[in-house]
VOBA-1610 file (N, C-alpha, C; in pm, whole numbers, padded with zeros to 5 digits, always signed):
BEGIN
Unk-13869-20745-05222Unk-13749-20747-05201Unk-13652-20610-05205Unk-13516-20601-05102Unk-13503-20529-05123Unk-13327-20463-05232Unk-13343-20381-05311Unk-13269-20369-05405Unk-13147-20217-05349Unk-13034-20289-05311Unk-12911-20179-05268Unk-12875-20104-05408Unk-12852-19989-05368Unk-12808-19912-05482Unk-12669-19928-05486Unk-12627-20033-05599Unk-12489-20055-05623Unk-12512-20116-05770Unk-12370-20123-05835Unk-12363-20151-05927Unk-12427-20308-06003Unk-12447-20411-05863Unk-12492-20489-05906Unk-12667-20484-05937Unk-12695-20384-05914Unk-12838-20369-05890Unk-12908-20333-06024Unk-12784-20189-06037Unk-12796-20137-06202Unk-12829-20213-06303Unk-12699-20348-06280Unk-12654-20447-06392Unk-12810-20511-06432Unk-12821-20544-06275Unk-12991-20602-06309Unk-13105-20548-06301Unk-13091-20393-06339Unk-13212-20347-06398Unk-13175-20300-06518Unk-13061-20267-06561Unk-13073-20296-06691Unk-13089-20414-06794Unk-13089-20559-06696Unk-13119-20690-06787Unk-13267-20656-06791Unk-13325-20639-06699Unk-13466-20651-06742Unk-13523-20556-06824Unk-13437-20406-06827Unk-13525-20340-06942Unk-13464-20365-07045Unk-13361-20443-07097Unk-13339-20482-07268Unk-13447-20633-07227Unk-13457-20693-07157Unk-13525-20786-07193Unk-13753-20742-07253Unk-13724-20626-07214Unk-13861-20610-07166Unk-13869-20560-07361Unk-13989-20668-07391Unk-14033-20570-07532Unk-14163-20500-07531Unk-14083-20389-07559Unk-14121-20245-07547Unk-14231-20195-07685Unk-14381-20210-07655Unk-14465-20124-07741Unk-14427-19979-07774Unk-14448-19903-07889Unk-14423-19787-07864Unk-14567-19741-08026Unk-14564-19609-07982Unk-14648-19549-08126Unk-14596-19544-08242Unk-14656-19582-08352Unk-14593-19604-08481Unk-14651-19396-08525Unk-14551-19375-08622Unk-14563-19241-08662Unk-14709-19202-08681Unk-14788-19302-08782Unk-14897-19307-08839Unk-14997-19292-08716Unk-14975-19348-08623Unk-15066-19365-08524Unk-15043-19239-08442Unk-14936-19161-08450Unk-14935-19064-08341Unk-14953-18941-08434Unk-14940-18947-08537Unk-14987-18824-08626Unk-15171-18794-08672Unk-15226-18981-08627Unk-15344-18967-08649Unk-15449-18943-08552Unk-15390-18912-08448Unk-15483-18906-08281Unk-15383-18761-08260Unk-15279-18720-08308Unk-15234-18559-08299Unk-15198-18541-08167Unk-15134-18661-08106Unk-15053-18659-08012Unk-14943-18572-07972Unk-14882-18501-07899Unk-14773-18427-07864Unk-14623-18560-07836Unk-14519-18524-07832Unk-14443-18595-07760Unk-14381-18582-07654Unk-14369-18669-07603Unk-14335-18628-07427Unk-14247-18731-07389Unk-14147-18699-07234Unk-14104-18781-07250Unk-14078-18762-07053Unk-14102-18883-06943Unk-14056-18878-06867Unk-13960-18927-06794Unk-13857-18903-06683Unk-13766-18982-06631Unk-13787-19071-06512Unk-13747-19194-06571Unk-13778-19278-06415Unk-13678-19281-06338Unk-13625-19207-06248Unk-13450-19146-06223Unk-13439-19244-06106Unk-13329-19314-06087Unk-13339-19425-05971Unk-13139-19394-05907Unk-13185-19363-05756Unk-13080-19292-05735Unk-13080-19378-05569Unk-13031-19338-05484Unk-12998-19381-05386Unk-13135-19375-05265Unk-13175-19394-05204Unk-13297-19373-05108Unk-13255-19290-04953Unk-13404-19282-04946Unk-13339-19168-04766Unk-13252-19237-04624Unk-13363-19421-04688Unk-13287-19468-04585Unk-13181-19609-04544Unk-13104-19516-04641Unk-12963-19612-04635Unk-12942-19664-04763Unk-12886-19756-04799Unk-12792-19782-04910Unk-12945-19884-04966Unk-13049-19773-05007Unk-13155-19844-05121Unk-13215-19773-05225Unk-13232-19888-05329Unk-13277-19804-05476Unk-13373-19745-05466Unk-13340-19615-05485Unk-13528-19508-05531Unk-13540-19465-05622Unk-13647-19454-05701Unk-13688-19323-05777Unk-13768-19191-05727Unk-13718-19115-05818Unk-13770-18985-05791Unk-13900-18951-05844Unk-13989-18898-05739Unk-14111-18890-05793Unk-14165-18753-05714Unk-14255-18641-05813Unk-14205-18460-05772Unk-14346-18443-05713Unk-14413-18355-05705Unk-14447-18248-05713Unk-14498-18137-05754Unk-14570-18123-05834Unk-14572-18063-05960Unk-14588-17904-05899Unk-14533-17782-05912Unk-14589-17671-05821Unk-14713-17577-05890Unk-14738-17523-05849Unk-14891-17477-05788Unk-14946-17407-05927Unk-14777-17297-05941Unk-14829-17198-06038Unk-14827-17246-06183Unk-14828-17341-06202Unk-14789-17392-06330Unk-14894-17444-06422Unk-14968-17391-06633Unk-15048-17377-06607Unk-15127-17501-06644Unk-15101-17610-06678Unk-15104-17747-06647Unk-15078-17827-06577Unk-15196-17912-06488Unk-15188-18006-06423Unk-15062-17962-06269Unk-15089-17862-06235Unk-15045-17777-06130Unk-15097-17872-06005Unk-14944-17836-05920Unk-14988-17950-05772Unk-14991-18118-05811Unk-14999-18169-05887Unk-15019-18311-05968Unk-14891-18363-05886Unk-14940-18513-05881Unk-14762-18611-05864Unk-14759-18658-05972Unk-14601-18612-06048Unk-14570-18683-06193Unk-14445-18685-06144Unk-14331-18814-06255Unk-14184-18838-06265Unk-14200-18697-06338Unk-14001-18655-06295Unk-13993-18531-06395Unk-13959-18581-06503Unk-14007-18468-06569Unk-14054-18458-06773Unk-14164-18360-06807Unk-14136-18351-06935Unk-14228-18286-07018Unk-14220-18263-07130Unk-14245-18184-07220Unk-14262-18189-07396Unk-14144-18193-07422Unk-14133-18260-07565Unk-14012-18270-07613Unk-13980-18154-07707Unk-13905-18129-07713Unk-13822-18017-07790Unk-13836-18026-07937Unk-13838-17934-08031Unk-13832-17974-08167Unk-13707-18057-08202Unk-13687-18118-08250Unk-13582-18184-08294Unk-13515-18320-08155Unk-13570-18328-08061Unk-13516-18365-07951Unk-13559-18522-07952Unk-13507-18615-07932Unk-13525-18747-07917Unk-13568-18747-07763Unk-13668-18841-07734Unk-13755-18916-07613Unk-13630-18910-07494Unk-13517-18958-07506Unk-13369-18996-07421Unk-13304-18819-07389Unk-13314-18763-07490Unk-13250-18595-07479Unk-13353-18507-07383Unk-13459-18534-07407Unk-13587-18468-07363Unk-13606-18494-07224Unk-13594-18638-07186Unk-13618-18694-07028Unk-13452-18623-06987Unk-13376-18673-07049Unk-13234-18622-06966Unk-13231-18399-06902Unk-13293-18423-07019Unk-13302-18270-07030Unk-13385-18174-06889Unk-13517-18241-06918Unk-13571-18202-06828Unk-13538-18244-06647Unk-13470-18350-06626Unk-13446-18366-06542Unk-13342-18237-06506Unk-13265-18244-06573Unk-13153-18111-06527Unk-13204-17944-06501Unk-13316-17935-06579Unk-13378-17825-06559Unk-13493-17834-06470Unk-13553-17949-06374Unk-13609-17936-06273Unk-13580-17967-06177Unk-13473-18045-06132Unk-13382-18108-06044Unk-13289-18110-05996Unk-13206-18032-06102Unk-13051-18047-06114Unk-12916-18149-06139Unk-12997-18200-06195Unk-12922-18338-06211Unk-12814-18377-06337Unk-12733-18332-06409Unk-12647-18357-06507Unk-12608-18520-06536Unk-12712-18558-06655Unk-12697-18695-06691Unk-12653-18671-06845Unk-12607-18801-06858Unk-12568-18840-06997Unk-12618-18919-07064Unk-12619-18964-07179Unk-12682-19116-07202Unk-12666-19241-07159Unk-12504-19260-07159Unk-12453-19320-07058Unk-12568-19394-06954Unk-12604-19299-06847Unk-12683-19292-06758Unk-12807-19391-06769Unk-12856-19402-06887Unk-12987-19455-06944Unk-12993-19620-06956Unk-13087-19670-06874Unk-13104-19857-06855Unk-13189-19860-06975Unk-13316-19774-07001Unk-13390-19888-07061Unk-13522-19774-07107Unk-13638-19791-07200Unk-13770-19711-07212Unk-13865-19817-07219Unk-13959-19742-07184Unk-14065-19828-07139Unk-14206-19827-07288Unk-14282-19870-07266Unk-14418-19850-07326Unk-14451-19697-07326Unk-14484-19650-07464Unk-14493-19473-07459Unk-14686-19492-07421Unk-14728-19412-07303Unk-14838-19436-07265Unk-14908-19279-07363Unk-15025-19303-07394Unk-15173-19222-07445Unk-15205-19137-07337Unk-15249-18988-07320Unk-15268-18928-07221Unk-15434-18853-07298Unk-15527-18808-07178Unk-15645-18807-07228Unk-15602-18625-07242Unk-15503-18577-07222Unk-15466-18420-07240Unk-15373-18394-07353Unk-15339-18502-07427Unk-15304-18495-07550Unk-15169-18528-07605Unk-15099-18607-07456Unk-14958-18641-07487Unk-14914-18801-07528Unk-14843-18775-07564Unk-14809-18936-07592Unk-14634-18928-07504Unk-14657-19015-07374Unk-14524-19021-07331Unk-14454-19118-07331Unk-14306-19140-07326Unk-14223-19203-07308Unk-14124-19236-07227Unk-14152-19311-07115Unk-14055-19286-07005Unk-13959-19370-07043Unk-13842-19330-06948Unk-13664-19318-06957Unk-13657-19380-06845Unk-13639-19482-06793Unk-13547-19539-06662Unk-13365-19533-06692Unk-13361-19422-06571Unk-13202-19358-06533Unk-13126-19428-06446Unk-13009-19396-06426Unk-12942-19469-06340Unk-12883-19325-06230Unk-12914-19276-06193Unk-12863-19079-06123Unk-12781-19138-06029Unk-12692-19171-06044Unk-12552-19183-05941Unk-12453-19087-05936Unk-12416-19047-05835Unk-12287-18946-05794Unk-12286-18845-05930Unk-12380-18759-05908Unk-12434-18684-06006Unk-12451-18510-05880Unk-12395-18519-05787Unk-12445-18401-05665Unk-12595-18423-05620Unk-12638-18317-05569Unk-12736-18269-05480Unk-12856-18245-05600Unk-12985-18290-05553Unk-13069-18287-05587Unk-13117-18155-05546Unk-13141-18020-05676Unk-13185-17926-05606Unk-13277-17862-05743Unk-13432-17890-05633Unk-13519-17889-05744Unk-13498-17727-05771Unk-13656-17707-05910Unk-13616-17615-05963Unk-13768-17531-05883Unk-13796-17421-05841Unk-13931-17408-05761Unk-14013-17364-05812Unk-14002-17304-05976Unk-14097-17247-06056Unk-14147-17349-06152Unk-14119-17493-06092Unk-14141-17630-06153Unk-14212-17748-06066Unk-14123-17719-06000Unk-14141-17817-05829Unk-14164-17771-05725Unk-14249-17845-05667Unk-14279-17803-05531Unk-14230-17917-05454Unk-14215-18021-05469Unk-14137-18120-05406Unk-14072-18210-05416Unk-13980-18260-05425Unk-13944-18407-05450Unk-13926-18532-05371Unk-13947-18603-05422Unk-13947-18776-05302Unk-13889-18872-05358Unk-13807-18934-05257Unk-13771-19123-05331Unk-13811-19198-05271Unk-13865-19249-05363Unk-13934-19353-05322Unk-13902-19509-05327Unk-13892-19555-05232Unk-13777-19691-05248Unk-13836-19795-05281Unk-13799-19866-05392Unk-13850-19949-05494Unk-13907-20111-05393Unk-13882-20057-05329Unk-13955-20184-05234Unk-14111-20129-05190Unk-14135-19945-05241Unk-14276-19939-05188Unk-14404-19965-05290Unk-14347-19967-05397Unk-14408-20038-05508Unk-14414-20197-05565Unk-14340-20229-05505Unk-14330-20411-05542Unk-14432-20518-05423Unk-14463-20431-05322Unk-14560-20500-05240Unk-14691-20485-05278Unk-14795-20637-05284Unk-14958-20667-05314Unk-15017-20499-05322Unk-14956-20460-05217Unk-15075-20332-05201Unk-15059-20214-05218Unk-14959-20231-05333Unk-14907-20080-05324Unk-15017-19991-05493Unk-15092-20131-05523Unk-15166-20052-05667Unk-15274-20105-05633Unk-15401-20072-05683Unk-15516-20057-05633Unk-15617-20007-05822Unk-15729-20066-05847Unk-15824-20023-05962Unk-15937-20016-05941Unk-15983-19910-06001Unk-16144-19901-05952Unk-16186-19795-06045Unk-16326-19815-06038Unk-16430-19793-06190Unk-16455-19642-06167Unk-16480-19566-06245Unk-16555-19432-06255Unk-16669-19460-06377Unk-16794-19377-06352Unk-16859-19377-06455Unk-16849-19331-06557Unk-16791-19257-06548Unk-16681-19166-06714Unk-16631-19205-06820Unk-16592-19321-06786Unk-16509-19394-06851Unk-16547-19546-06813Unk-16508-19665-06877Unk-16483-19811-06938Unk-16398-19868-06876Unk-16311-19794-06847Unk-16129-19850-06855Unk-16092-19843-06683Unk-16060-19925-06648Unk-16018-19920-06512Unk-15912-19780-06451Unk-15941-19682-06367Unk-15849-19623-06293Unk-15749-19655-06179Unk-15660-19681-06252Unk-15531-19702-06156Unk-15437-19633-06030Unk-15441-19623-05963Unk-15422-19569-05822Unk-15293-19665-05732Unk-15198-19506-05700Unk-15046-19606-05647Unk-15075-19577-05533Unk-15046-19591-05422Unk-15070-19622-05330Unk-14968-19577-05192Unk-14926-19468-05146Unk-14810-19438-05114Unk-14796-19345-04945Unk-14790-19374-04844Unk-14816-19299-04767Unk-14957-19223-04740Unk-15039-19271-04724Unk-15174-19235-04717Unk-15212-19122-04869Unk-15106-19126-04937Unk-15154-19067-05091Unk-15203-19150-05194Unk-15237-19067-05264Unk-15311-19161-05384Unk-15260-19110-05480Unk-15147-19144-05571Unk-15081-19086-05711Unk-15179-19175-05779Unk-15259-19094-05919Unk-15290-19189-06049Unk-15243-19143-06141Unk-15253-19219-06280Unk-15252-19243-06380Unk-15245-19062-06458Unk-15113-19018-06539Unk-15039-19124-06620Unk-14876-19151-06535Unk-14847-19101-06403Unk-14798-19142-06348Unk-14703-19306-06281Unk-14921-19287-06229Unk-14943-19458-06174Unk-14911-19589-06256Unk-14924-19545-06355Unk-14982-19594-06466Unk-14814-19655-06532Unk-14716-19557-06537Unk-14571-19546-06600Unk-14479-19679-06475Unk-14530-19585-06317Unk-14485-19702-06210Unk-14510-19792-06211Unk-14654-19863-06266Unk-14685-20004-06247Unk-14608-20059-06351Unk-14600-20054-06453Unk-14507-20116-06544Unk-14363-20105-06532Unk-14294-20038-06476Unk-14161-20057-06458Unk-14199-20122-06333Unk-14259-20158-06197Unk-14275-20242-06087Unk-14296-20399-06204Unk-14378-20386-06234Unk-14369-20546-06402Unk-14220-20586-06455Unk-14170-20461-06465Unk-14076-20508-06590Unk-13924-20545-06486Unk-13947-20486-06283Unk-13879-20563-06265Unk-13905-20642-06187Unk-13997-20728-06206Unk-14124-20861-06182Unk-14029-20941-06318Unk-14038-20914-06401Unk-13921-20961-06542Unk-14076-20996-06613Unk-14222-20899-06598Unk-14363-20930-06693Unk-14339-20840-06799Unk-14424-20831-06891Unk-14450-20738-07001Unk-14611-20722-06996Unk-14614-20634-06922Unk-14771-20641-06879Unk-14780-20421-06927Unk-14926-20436-06991Unk-14903-20352-07097Unk-15021-20258-07011Unk-15022-20129-06989Unk-15082-20046-06943Unk-15162-19913-07017Unk-15158-19885-07144Unk-15194-19796-07190Unk-15355-19804-07205Unk-15429-19903-07164Unk-15534-19900-07133Unk-15658-19833-06997Unk-15479-19837-06896Unk-15534-19769-06776Unk-15559-19639-06772Unk-15692-19619-06722Unk-15745-19485-06738Unk-15670-19384-06609Unk-15721-19213-06656Unk-15679-19151-06574Unk-15829-19046-06475Unk-15798-19024-06332Unk-15890-18961-06299Unk-15942-18796-06367Unk-16053-18791-06379Unk-16102-18689-06466Unk-16055-18547-06438Unk-16019-18551-06326Unk-15911-18414-06299Unk-15800-18393-06375Unk-15718-18514-06492Unk-15660-18521-06524Unk-15637-18528-06657Unk-15751-18503-06708Unk-15809-18539-06832Unk-15744-18375-06918Unk-15759-18307-06872Unk-15724-18173-06956Unk-15608-18096-06922
//
């Protein structure tokens, strides 16, 4: 399904996000597991090939201390006193130079617990009319616009088994590249939201290289 980058698509996705029955970790669960809060942005913008809605996917810089050179949605750890929305918007500004306010937020997806000790909240935002994307080279090696059609076809995702875990590893296939969880899990859930489905992803596994 082709989704033009226009007000109709914005309203449609906002309605789908509003209808999504979000699952979030309670404060008691978070304290028990000692997970650190983090947020990422599923930032929707115009695609590279004409008027088509896309989301921004980055390749993390090779000089970062953790998860270097991995595929990721823009985002990071929440600062003290920040909400997940505030954190996602700040990270968009720091990583990609995008200045957005809370009015750009269309909705939130499920909290995703990672093997590396974070509880990540995906924040869906509409990034329209806010200037050029300027990646911060200290954090971002590359940024790509992935059309929503690339995640909505049947072969976009698959699930494999690994000997280290009883949980399935999810993979997103994009132009001969493999993107794994947590990024793939959150993109997959967004795909399901676009289809009007409340699909949970917290039990989807990450590859071993992402466990630290």
